[in-house]
C-alpha positions as CSV (number, residue, x, y, z in Angstrom):
1,M,-56.1,-60.6,-67.2
2,K,-57.5,-57.3,-68.5
3,R,-58.3,-53.8,-67.1
4,V,-62.0,-53.1,-67.2
5,S,-63.8,-49.7,-66.7
6,V,-65.3,-49.7,-63.3
7,S,-68.5,-48.2,-64.7
8,R,-69.0,-51.4,-66.7
9,L,-68.7,-53.7,-63.6
10,E,-71.6,-54.5,-61.3
11,P,-71.9,-56.7,-58.2
12,H,-73.4,-60.1,-58.9
13,P,-77.2,-59.8,-58.0
14,K,-77.0,-63.1,-56.0
15,N,-73.8,-62.3,-54.1
16,A,-74.1,-64.1,-50.7
17,R,-71.2,-62.4,-49.0
18,R,-71.8,-59.2,-47.2
19,H,-69.1,-56.6,-46.5
20,P,-69.6,-54.5,-43.3
21,E,-68.4,-50.9,-43.5
22,E,-65.3,-51.8,-41.4
23,N,-64.3,-54.5,-44.0
24,I,-64.6,-52.0,-46.9
25,K,-62.4,-49.5,-45.0
26,I,-59.8,-52.2,-44.6
27,I,-59.9,-53.0,-48.3
28,V,-59.6,-49.3,-49.2
29,E,-56.5,-49.0,-47.0
30,S,-55.0,-52.1,-48.5
31,L,-55.6,-50.8,-52.1
32,K,-54.1,-47.5,-51.2
33,T,-51.0,-49.2,-49.7
34,F,-50.4,-52.1,-52.1
35,G,-52.6,-51.4,-55.2
36,Q,-54.9,-54.0,-56.6
37,V,-52.9,-57.2,-56.1
38,T,-55.8,-59.7,-56.7
39,P,-58.0,-59.3,-59.8
40,L,-61.8,-59.4,-59.7
41,V,-63.3,-62.5,-61.2
42,I,-66.1,-61.6,-63.6
43,N,-68.5,-63.3,-66.0
44,E,-69.3,-62.2,-69.6
45,K,-72.0,-59.8,-68.3
46,M,-69.4,-57.9,-66.3
47,Q,-70.9,-59.2,-63.0
48,V,-68.4,-59.7,-60.2
49,L,-68.3,-63.3,-59.1
50,K,-65.4,-62.8,-56.7
51,G,-64.2,-59.5,-55.3
52,N,-67.4,-57.5,-54.7
53,G,-65.9,-55.9,-51.6
54,T,-62.8,-54.9,-53.6
55,L,-65.1,-53.4,-56.3
56,E,-66.8,-51.3,-53.7
57,A,-63.5,-50.1,-52.3
58,I,-62.2,-49.3,-55.8
59,K,-65.4,-47.2,-56.4
60,R,-64.8,-45.3,-53.2
61,L,-61.2,-44.5,-54.2
62,G,-62.5,-43.2,-57.5
63,W,-60.4,-45.5,-59.6
64,K,-61.5,-45.7,-63.3
65,K,-60.3,-49.2,-64.1
66,A,-60.0,-52.5,-62.2
67,K,-57.9,-55.6,-63.0
68,C,-60.2,-58.5,-63.9
69,I,-60.2,-62.1,-65.0
70,E,-63.2,-63.1,-67.1
71,V,-64.2,-66.6,-66.5
72,S,-64.1,-68.7,-69.6
73,L,-65.0,-72.3,-69.0
74,N,-63.2,-74.9,-71.1
75,Y,-62.4,-78.6,-70.8
76,G,-59.1,-79.8,-72.2
77,G,-58.6,-76.6,-74.2
78,V,-62.1,-76.9,-75.8
79,Q,-64.6,-74.1,-75.0
80,V,-67.7,-75.4,-73.2
81,N,-70.8,-73.6,-74.2
82,F,-73.8,-73.5,-71.9
83,N,-77.3,-72.5,-72.7
84,Q,-78.8,-69.4,-71.1
85,S,-80.6,-71.4,-68.4
86,Q,-77.4,-73.1,-67.3
87,K,-75.2,-70.0,-67.0
88,P,-76.7,-68.7,-63.7
89,V,-76.0,-72.1,-62.2
90,I,-72.4,-72.0,-63.4
91,D,-72.0,-68.5,-62.0
92,R,-73.2,-69.6,-58.6
93,A,-70.9,-72.7,-58.7
94,I,-67.9,-70.5,-59.5
95,K,-68.9,-68.0,-56.7
96,L,-69.3,-70.8,-54.2
97,Y,-66.0,-72.4,-55.2
98,C,-64.1,-69.1,-55.0
99,N,-65.6,-68.1,-51.6
100,K,-65.3,-71.6,-50.1
101,V,-61.6,-71.8,-51.0
102,D,-61.0,-68.5,-49.2
103,N,-62.9,-69.8,-46.1
104,H,-60.7,-72.9,-45.8
105,R,-57.4,-71.1,-45.7
106,M,-55.4,-71.3,-42.5
107,T,-53.3,-68.5,-41.2
108,N,-50.0,-69.0,-39.5
109,A,-50.5,-66.7,-36.5
110,D,-46.8,-66.4,-35.7
111,A,-46.0,-65.4,-39.3
112,L,-48.9,-62.9,-39.4
113,Y,-47.7,-61.4,-36.0
114,E,-44.2,-60.9,-37.4
115,I,-45.5,-59.2,-40.6
116,V,-47.7,-56.8,-38.6
117,R,-44.9,-56.1,-36.1
118,E,-42.5,-55.3,-38.9
119,W,-45.1,-53.1,-40.7
120,M,-45.8,-51.2,-37.4
121,K,-42.1,-50.8,-36.9
122,S,-41.7,-49.3,-40.3
123,K,-44.6,-46.9,-39.6
124,T,-43.0,-45.9,-36.3
125,I,-39.7,-45.1,-38.1
126,K,-41.5,-43.0,-40.6
127,S,-43.2,-41.0,-37.9
128,K,-39.9,-40.3,-36.2
129,K,-38.8,-38.5,-39.5
130,G,-41.6,-36.0,-38.9
131,D,-44.2,-37.1,-41.4
132,G,-46.9,-36.5,-38.8
133,K,-48.2,-40.0,-38.7
């Protein structure tokens, strides 16, 4: 993993996922609360294959650097080289894989409820101390 200047990063031109304004606001709040927990996945052109919503939120926060993992394809420890015509296909395959994996996760509703309840409880305790929230 490496830290990359945000000015060098760009959304992938064929990004299929869209992030409504409300989604970006949620990502901004998450970044402000927890920091960047998950790195962006980028290619050698500094195009974001996974994490375009996070990149937008990072830009809105004015952060100068983002945690990134640059995709390096290898097989059995041997670097696989693709010609220029194959690289866009590989990028799309990686983007599809990353996004499909996210889509097939399941959420334990009871565990999620408990996490949110505890978080709300901690916010309530803070507000009783007079922080104005």
